[in-house]
FIPAKE-987173 format. One record per residue (C-alpha): residue in three letters; x, y, z. Coordinates in steps of 0.001 Angstrom, whole numbers, padded with zeros to 6 digits, always signed. Example, Ala and Ser with C-alpha at 12.3 -4.5 7.8 and 13.67 -1.06 7.14 Angstrom:
BEGIN
ALA+012300-004500+007800SER+013670-001060+007140
END
This chain:
BEGIN
MET+000000+000000+000000SER+001516+003345-001087THR+001960+006185+001377VAL+001273+009764+000359ARG+004333+011853+001212GLU+003644+015039+003121PRO+004773+018286+001504PRO+008248+019273+002726ARG+008532+021900+005429VAL+010425+024882+004011VAL+011710+027793+006082VAL+012488+031030+004248LEU+014913+033304+006121THR+014517+036923+005094ALA+016027+040118+006479GLU+013949+042521+008516GLY+012038+044769+006110THR+012816+042585+003066PRO+009796+040938+001409PRO+009802+037179+000813PRO+010257+035765-002701GLY+007746+037063-005217ASN+006697+033511-006067GLU+005716+032718-002469GLU+002294+031500-003574ALA+003873+028999-005985LEU+006222+027803-003247ARG+003276+027285-000881ALA+001632+025089-003501LEU+004669+022805-003310ALA+005523+022912+000380ASP+004569+023931+003904VAL+006329+027307+003958THR+007257+029413+006983VAL+008787+032873+006452VAL+010893+034172+009347THR+013565+036689+010216ARG+016714+035892+012182GLU+015000+035906+015589GLY+012497+033216+014622LEU+014853+030898+012741ALA+015609+028374+015488ASP+011941+027847+016397ALA+010954+027530+012740LEU+013656+024961+012045ALA+012778+022955+015147GLY+009111+022854+014248THR+007645+024064+017528GLY+003901+024206+018077GLY+003244+020700+016789ARG+004832+021250+013368ARG+007430+018938+011872PRO+011080+020020+011880ALA+012027+021882+008718GLU+013513+019858+005874VAL+014555+022767+003640LEU+015982+026228+004348LEU+016012+029024+001783LEU+018493+031710+002779TRP+016747+034607+001064ASP+018811+036775+003429PHE+021860+035387+001687PHE+024561+037136+003745SER+023094+035980+007053ASP+025148+033865+009435ALA+022057+033026+011519LEU+022028+029327+010647ALA+025197+028687+012642GLY+023491+029993+015786ALA+020339+027949+015122TRP+022117+024772+014039ASP+021204+022744+017146ALA+017525+023267+016269ALA+017981+022077+012670THR+017447+018411+013470GLY+015449+017649+010315LEU+017345+019843+007884ARG+018395+018135+004659TRP+018883+020949+002144VAL+020005+024597+002339HIS+019674+026907-000664VAL+021654+030167-000633ALA+020189+032830-002922ALA+023663+034090-003852ALA+026681+032905-005789GLY+029019+033064-002776VAL+028357+030657+000108ASP+031243+031646+002393ALA+028865+033154+004972VAL+027044+029862+005530LEU+029727+027169+005293PHE+030516+026907+009001PRO+032247+023673+010106ALA+029148+021809+011359LEU+027264+022362+008102ARG+030325+021555+006019SER+030778+018177+007762SER+027074+017290+007774ALA+025040+015393+005195VAL+022940+018493+004443LEU+022974+019466+000758VAL+023834+023052-000159THR+022840+024706-003428ASN+023351+028284-004585ALA+022433+030812-007266HIS+024946+029382-009713GLY+024717+031107-013100VAL+022257+033855-012228PHE+024896+036555-011844ASP+027418+035487-014489ARG+026467+037824-017337PRO+025442+040852-015190ILE+028759+040779-013326ALA+030661+040342-016583GLU+028910+043434-017937PHE+029884+045366-014801VAL+033525+044356-015251LEU+033465+045458-018895ALA+031976+048787-017833ALA+034703+049195-015199VAL+037434+048447-017745LEU+036011+050921-020266ALA+035472+053597-017613GLN+039110+053289-016572ASP+040535+053258-020094LYS+038326+056163-021230GLN+038777+058207-018009LEU+035034+058496-017471HIS+035416+058963-013715ARG+037838+061843-014264SER+035529+063387-016863ALA+032690+063349-014316ARG+034876+065158-011768LEU+035974+067732-014335GLN+032375+068339-015373ARG+031404+069066-011762GLU+034290+071571-011662HIS+033250+073132-015025ARG+036739+072395-016385TRP+037579+071585-020023VAL+040709+069391-019964HIS+041583+067550-023160ARG+043419+064224-022702GLU+044477+061174-024664LEU+042776+057923-023669ARG+043882+054284-023554ARG+042771+051884-026268THR+040866+048934-024784GLN+041354+046716-027821GLY+044728+045042-027424SER+044896+045573-023655THR+045361+042660-021252ALA+043248+041284-018412LEU+044021+038591-015855VAL+040780+037143-014445VAL+041276+035476-011071GLY+038587+032809-010748THR+037711+030431-013567GLY+034126+029576-012597GLY+030961+030797-014301ILE+031448+034474-013462GLY+035090+034462-014517ARG+034281+032699-017763ALA+031442+035072-018664THR+033813+037956-017927ALA+036544+036490-020112ARG+034177+035983-023036LEU+032862+039542-022866LEU+036312+041110-022555ARG+037614+039041-025454ALA+034651+040215-027552VAL+035960+043801-027390GLY+039525+042792-028211VAL+041059+042347-024755GLU+043676+039611-024433VAL+042571+037515-021462ARG+044227+034980-019228GLY+042781+033196-016228ALA+044182+032369-012807GLY+042809+029245-011169ARG+043707+026206-009111THR+045165+024301-012070ALA+047407+025700-014788ARG+046485+024778-018357THR+046635+025960-021938GLU+044044+026043-024707ASP+041192+026780-022344PRO+038105+027705-024431ASP+037478+030975-022559PHE+040850+032007-021128GLY+043357+030508-023504THR+046007+030242-020798VAL+045216+029630-017128VAL+048047+030304-014668PRO+048158+028995-011088ALA+046371+031362-008718ALA+048920+030379-006070GLU+051559+032083-008263LEU+049548+035255-008845ALA+052471+037544-007945GLU+054500+036033-010792HIS+051803+036827-013374ALA+050050+040007-012175GLY+052555+042318-013869TRP+051414+041130-017311ALA+047911+042591-016984ASP+046500+046050-017568HIS+043404+044937-015609VAL+043384+042366-012793VAL+039840+041139-012171LEU+038935+039253-008980ALA+035967+036936-009563ALA+036929+034024-007325PRO+034860+032572-004479LEU+036115+033262-000964THR+037754+030092+000357GLY+040729+029229+002501ARG+042869+029282-000636THR+041697+032679-001885HIS+041424+034671+001348GLY+043857+037596+001009ILE+045071+036380-002381VAL+045863+039975-003364GLY+048331+041211-000790PRO+051574+043224-000766ARG+053488+040858-003103VAL+050811+040825-005782LEU+050212+044577-005532ALA+053943+045301-005823ALA+054092+043117-008921MET+051303+044956-010730SER+052089+047477-013437PRO+052068+051154-012356HIS+049224+051781-014829ALA+047259+048659-013831HIS+043641+048630-012685LEU+042305+046241-010028VAL+038629+045212-010218ASN+037084+043279-007322VAL+033642+041742-007927GLY+034251+038670-005761ARG+034488+039218-002010GLY+036188+041971-000041ALA+038395+039536+001848LEU+040097+038446-001377VAL+042142+041626-000920ASP+044339+042844+001918GLU+042617+046238+002087ASP+045325+047882+004199ALA+047956+046840+001679LEU+045755+048025-001186LEU+045257+051409+000441GLU+049000+051846+000834ALA+049671+050674-002728LEU+047071+053008-004269ARG+048503+055944-002361ALA+051906+055042-003799GLY+050453+054819-007333ARG+050784+051068-007945PRO+048276+049992-009112ALA+046968+053154-010729ALA+043334+052583-009781ALA+040841+050163-008266THR+037162+049519-008931LEU+035746+047929-005785ASP+032226+046561-005466VAL+032920+044445-002373PHE+034670+045156+000918ASP+035761+043512+004162THR+033150+045550+006040GLU+029846+046317+004334PRO+028484+048914+004110LEU+031884+050538+003695PRO+032332+052787+006776ARG+031674+056445+006053ASP+035135+057452+007297HIS+037038+054911+005172PRO+039781+056561+003048PHE+038556+054810-000118TRP+035601+057211-000364ALA+037809+060257-000882MET+040400+058760-003258ASP+040208+059815-006899ASN+041748+056520-008040VAL+039224+054332-006183HIS+035740+053743-007603VAL+033304+052458-004986SER+029961+050752-005535ALA+027643+049137-002995HIS+027989+045378-003663MET+025614+045644-006599CYS+027560+044426-009626GLY+025173+041529-010299ASP+021935+043090-009123VAL+020238+043969-012388GLU+016509+044633-012684GLY+014572+041426-012118TRP+017398+039627-010302ARG+015268+038706-007288ASP+012616+037153-009538GLU+015289+035069-011227LEU+016622+033918-007862ALA+013104+032974-006736ALA+012431+031028-009935GLN+015709+029148-009569PHE+014771+027995-006056GLU+011249+027067-007192ASP+012686+024873-009945ASN+014926+023070-007484LEU+012065+022700-004989ARG+010023+020985-007700ARG+012923+018606-008204TRP+013091+017994-004465THR+009392+017171-004169ALA+009667+014846-007171GLY+012657+013041-005674GLU+014963+014240-008438ARG+018581+015336-008119LEU+019064+019002-007245VAL+021030+021175-009647ASP+023733+023671-008652GLN+024971+021609-005710VAL+027897+023181-003872ASP+030983+021129-003142LYS+031135+022023+000548ASN+034842+021252+000819ALA+035733+023418-002171GLY+033195+026153-001383TYR+031628+026422-004838VAL+029725+024549-007535ARG+032036+022360-009575SER+031942+022912-013325ARG+029145+021063-015037
END
């Protein structure tokens, strides 16, 4: 005699003041859904009030570290979905060593972030930031600009975001190399991939050094004094990965000394960037508010991605975009 399986219990963690996913009604048709903020997470996971323990957790508040504090209550948890590409905030040791599956927003941000990097490269080569300052000062200052075609870019991180970035930069005539865990030649997107562990030996080749790697034990502080000293005096650093990929104190000192020439930073060690941080006032630093992948409609795309995987879960199918918890990212398909 067959047994009808109960709908899975899904907890959606959202930040205070942030609405739940726009497809909440569709999710409720698939599962028993509870939407909570940080304070209610432990009770929701435990299933108090006669409810079953939660089986699935959607981290809609994707930078939250609340799960670590509620872990003892997560006795029924089998799957965590992080609505972001980076999962460094959630991979605490107990989750990493558990049997709980982790999925993420693999692929959603690849093209938008690549477009942001291209915009940053063009803005640097064409002095658009300086033109904006001169316009505010009502000053007409003619200059010669750098040609982007024929310039060089070293993209650190050879996952989906790095590959989309490489393809877009190559489309406008930039010579691109990658930096990843394994050196290789004849890569379809990068041509040559150099070892990220030897970044200081290769950084001097590039006009633009682009950081698009996940934050892991291997990549934490990957750009420090040695790499910065090796960069060309006219080089441009772009960070669209995580703030902790860079030693910010060393970067501040290097930028003040003029090597590299400039930095476009969308991510920082502390976010929001403190109002008194020197980066705000530096003409050769271009700050944005961790928004490089957040194009119009991005939340709807994230919600649809989770809904698709939830349908797979309820059907007993394999989830897509599973994170290798030891590596800290989704392995290439």
